C-alpha positions, 0 to 999 in steps of 0.5 A: 967135399970138405966137412967141418965139425959141429954139434946137433942137438938132441932130437925132441920127443914126439910127445905133447903137441908133437905127438904122432897123428894123421891129420894129414893122412889120405889128403885130397890130391891134385895132379899137376901133370909133371913132377916136383911141385916144390911150393904153393902161391895164391894170385888175388884171384884165388888161382892156386900156383906150383912150379914144376921140375921141368920148368913149368908153372902151372894153376888151377881156378879158385874151384881147382879146374885145372892145371893150365901152364902159366909159364915156362921158366927154363929152369927149375922153378921152386919157391913162390910168392905174388908181389903187390903189383900182382906179379909172381916172384919166383925163385929158380935153383938154376936161374935165380931170382925171378919176377913173372908179369901177368902174362907169363912174360918172365924178367930175371931180377937177380942172378949174380951178386959182387960178380959171382952167380947164385948157386941155389935161390930157394924161397922167396918173400915179397913185402908190401913195399916191393921189396923181396926177401929171398934165400940163397940156400948155399954158395957151393952145391947146386939143386942136382948134389945139395945134400952135399952142403948138409953133409959139408955143413960150412954154413954159406946160406944167405939171405938176401933183399932185392928193390928197384933193381938193387939187392943187398946182403942181410944175413950170411953163414946160414946153414942152408937157407931155405924158406922166408916169410915175414910177421903181419906188420913186416917188423921181421923176416924169418928164415929157414935153416934147414940143416940146424933144424931152426928159424932164425929170425931178422929184425928190419923195422920197429925197436931192433933193425938189423938185430937177429935171434932165435925164432923156434930152434930144435925142430923134429925135422929138416924145415923148408918153406915157411908162409903166414896165414892172414892171422898170423900162423907161421906154417913150416914145411918139414922135408925129411924127419930128423936121422939120428945117424946124420946128427951122430956124425956131426962131430966127425966131419971124416967120416961124412966124407966117407959116406959122401963118397960111397955110391948114392945106391948104399947111402942111408935112405931117407925116411918118409914122414908126411909133417908141418908145423904151425908156431905163433908170432912169438915162435910158440908152437900150436899145432903139429900135423903129420902123416907117419905113414908117408903117403904124401911126404917130403914135403916142401911147401904148405899154404893156408887158404879158404879153410884148406892147408895146401901141401906141395913135395919135391918128391911127388907128382901132385899137390895135396891139401887137407881141410883145417878145422 
């Protein structure tokens, strides 16, 4: 543990669009038969997929029947997306970037870069040309102790692009790189920087290729997975709300090191609060859906499909969904 000093912005008030509401309260739940569904993907036949902490990927039919076993990665599957040929792309936190064919056979696409093992492959987005954009959250910490990256704040996250067996580094120095998605025209890639409460944009086509800027910042929670719906809405899961205690410690790296050295049982507890955000393609906030009771909380994945908003959480045993009016 080697923390660095940084300055956290003052958290935005929950007013206006961000005002407290119960839009996510009492969702319909789909038991997974396991624990920790981290993300959601939907195939061309409208089947719903999620990965579990024991390595299994399960799916439901278009009418909600299931779950049935699709495959087992032998690791910890997190982010999911389907590529143009219908193969499932998986970011597995212990095995790297994977492809799963229609029969469930698992292939490793990338598990090292420049001779070093990928420690925390997190979330992929498969573009129409077959390029997979994906995040590596941290070069220093694995899934079992990922909070160490938040406390250290050394910005070692990265954004990669993999195609035809080759992997390119697109961005480095990201603050826990997490969710990845694109706009409908595939002119830019978005990547969530979880521990700095923002979403960063990298232009890959159009008038600004290679340019990096900020899509959304000073979010009211820790942004996790991102998806883009068919109408261009960018959905962002917030795994946890902001913690003023953690923000106050940003300028005191030695205190953060001391807190990390304490037994887990006496560290500050997490606050459970269900929250997702929706943005337009210019980064303007459109909607804020919440569950202050934390009934379905630590939301790590969100995907709009067929009139429903599907939710995933590494803290739950179920997927959940709520109707979108």
